[in-house]
Every structure is written in C-alpha cells, then in structure tokens.
N, C-alpha and C positions, 0 to 999 in steps of 0.2 A: 635854324634848321629849315631847309627848303621843303617844298611839297613833294619833291621826288624821293626823299630819303625813306618815308614810310612805305612808299610803293616798291622801292628796291628791296627793302627788308622783307616785306610780305612776299615778294617774288621768290626770294631765297627760301623762306619758310615753307611756302606752298610746294616748291620743287622738292625740298628735303622730305616733306610729308608724303608727297606722291611716291617718291622713290622708296621710302620706308614701307609704305603700304604694299608696294609691289614685292620688295625683297623679303618682307616678313611673312606675308600672307599669300603672295602670288596674285594680288588683286590688280588686274589690268585696268579696271575702271578708276581705281585710285591713282594709278600711274598716269592715265590720260587726263583725268580731271586736275591732278596736282600740277602737271606740266602745262596744261592749257591755261589754268588760272595764273600760274607763274609767268607764262608768256604775256598774258594780258597786263598783269602788273608791271612786268618789265618794260613793255611798250609804253604804258602810261607814265612810268617813271622817266623814261627817255624823253617823251613829249614834254613832261613837266620840267625836266632839266633844261631842255632847249627853249622853254617858254612858247611852245608851239600850241596850235589850236587842238582842242579836244582831249588834252591830257588829263585835266581835272574831271571831266565828264567820264572818261574811260576809267579812271581810278575809282570814282563813285560807283559806277556801274559794276565794275569787277568786285568791289567791296560788298555791294548789295547781293550779287551772285554768291559770294562766299557765305554771307549771312543766311540766305535762303537755303543753300545746300546744307549748311550746318543744322538749320532748323528741321529740314526734312529728315536728315539722318538721325538727329537727336530724337525726333518724334517716333521714328520707327524702332528705336532702341529703348524707348520709355524714359529718355533723358537720364540714363544711367551710365553711358559709356563716356570716358574722358575725351577721346579724340573728336567726336561730333560736338561735344560741348565747347571744346577749344575752338572749333570752326565758328560756332555761334559767337563766342566771345570776341575772336579776332575780327570776324566779319561785322559784327555790331559795332565794335570800337572804331574800325576803319571807316565804316559807313557814316557814323556820327562825325568823325573827324573831317572826312571829305565833304559831307553835307554842310558842315559849319564853314569850311573854307569856300565852298561854292556860294553859300549865302553871303559871305563877305565880298566876293567879286560880283555876284549877280543877285542882289537882294530878292528873296522870295518870301521871306517870313516877316515882312514889315517895312 
C-alpha cells in the first residue's frame, strides 16, 4: 500500500462527512470544512502518488488539522457525540501514520 491510499480514502470520507452534515442539518460550516479538508487530502494524495515534494508534509498537516478540529468539537460537546469523536479517532490515527512515515524518511525521533 502506498502512502497515497490513506490520503485518498480520507479525502472521500471527509467529503462525504461534510455533505452529510450539510444535507442532514443544513450546516454550511460542516460542508466548507469537510470539502476543504477533503481537497487538502486529495492534493496530498496526488502529490504522494506522483512522488512529488511536500505530499507527505501536506498529509501530515491535514491529519493534524483534522485531529485538532475533532478535539475542539469533542470538547465543546463534552466528548459525548459520535461524529466529533470519529474526527478525533481518524485525525489521530492518520497523524500517527503520517508522522511515522515522515520519521522513516526524515528521522526526527532518533
């Protein structure tokens, strides 16, 4: 599995999530955030697929953004709502994955 596959998968999940938030609750912020994060993951997936510069860094940054947004939303709901917790889970998992891959290419932890 290449580094691009998780980025493309997360791109699709974020787009679907943003669209669901908009169509179910009329949430324009969910739509904009979901499609924005989806676009960032899509670009990082493309860059990773092409073995171009900054793909790994963009994927790591986007994952960190997703994790931070999930934490913020989870904290404001008392960590009781499933969607913000899913954002924390996906953002944390993908941040860990891309941080590990980054460390493999550019050792920062030892």
